[in-house]
C-alpha positions, 0 to 999 in steps of 0.5 A: 393123108397129109394135111398140107394145102396145095398153096403151102405145098407149092411154096419153096420155103414150105417145101424146104421145111417139109423135106427137112422134116423127113429126117425126123420122120424117117428116124421113127423107123430108121436109127441114124443113116442121116447122110443116106436120107439126105442123099436120097432127097438130093437124088429126088431133087435132081431126078437121079438114082441111087446105089446103096451099098452096105452089108445085109441087115443095116436097114437099106430096104426099111430106109427106102420104105420109110422115105416113100411113106414120108413122101406119099409116094408109091414104092415097089421092091424087086429081089434081083436073082440069077433067074430074073428076066427083063420082063419081070422088071419092065412088064410084058404083053399078056394074051387075053383069050376073051378078046383075042388081043394082047394087053400090057401088064405093067411090071414093078418098075411102074412106081415112084420109088423102085427098090432094086434089091441086090442088083448085082445078083442078076445077069447083065441082060436083066440089069440093062432092062433098067437102063432105059427106065433110069435114063429115059423115064420110060420102058419100051415093050413090043416097040411101044414106049410107055412113060413111067410115073413122076417122080421116079427113083431107082434105089439099087442095093448091093452087098460090098463083101459077098462076090460069089454068084454076082455080076458086077455092074458095068461102068456104063450102068454105074454112071447112070446112078447119080449117087453111090451111098454107103450105108454103114453099120450103126454105132454102139449107141445106135445099135442099142437104140435099135434093140430097144425099139424092137424090145418095145414092139417095133415092127419094121413091116408096119410103119404106120404103127411106128408113127411114120406119116407123110410130111411132104408130097409130090407138090413139095418136090415139084416146088423144090425142083423149081427152086433148085433149078433157080439156084445160081452157079458162078463161073468160078464154081463151074470151073472148080467142078471141072478142075476136080473132075479133070484132076481125077483123069490125071491121077496115077492111081486111076485107070478111069477118071470122071466123065463130063456126065459126072461133072454135070452130076456133081454140079446138080447135086451141089445145087440141090445141097445148097438149096437144102441148106437155105441158100440160092447160090452154090459155094465150094463147100457144097461141091466138096460135100457131094463130091464123094457120093457123086464121084466114087462110083465113076472112077476105076482104080488101077490094079496096083493101086488097089493092091496097095490099099488105095480106095476111090474115096481116098483118091477123091479126098486127095484131089479135093485137097490139091485142087485150088478152091475159088475165093 
């Protein structure tokens, strides 16, 4: 358990310091991946969800488990497979022969951090079972809505190089993810550090033995969310966000640009990043810093552009270079 008091946890400055300490705490289990850690914290502050994309073996699962352990949050993992049913995620009604009544058995979605592993390996019907949970923070079983815990975050993973036997996420569901974070292969030195830790007895299934302890909790998140909500945004910054999103809709490389929901998401993530970096107002650099992870999954390339090697990231980078920056 954490040794913080409710008073310090409720203080925005203390909450910021606690969330900043997450990097060092998670680094006890995961080498590198600072940007992914930051993205997960931003999503928690914005009450959003994250799509983690990376090849197998880059510590995506370990990253989510270490984050949960560092935040005193409950976490569950679902391995998405072709035969997974919606009720396997949300829960179902179970008949009790003793009482002759049906009782609700909660599914793994009733947690704080849900790791949806290889979400694109399950059919659309099961993928869509998460839509209500992600958007409404509840699941409806037999006509009865049941609220999910708060905080609640879905961290879904997908493999970017293996497409056989997968079901690509529809645009409507992709748009429900606040951020799409890429989890890259480690650098040579980071990989050496990983092997050295394992040679010294590191067990990724025993985070307590690795020294990972809670450095923040739900009260810190609540205080931080309130502070982010009070982070001021000027009319110039709002216009800058809108201009970036509108420019994607006019790009000749795209068949689908960023929707107004995407613009709202970019403004939210920029506010969270501004607060995390110690400011109570948003500057253009905050918008630029979060533009790629917030927008890359909300645009769709034209087939001819894709054949020419154009990527979503390169289109967004080009847009940022050409949209006038407010002074």
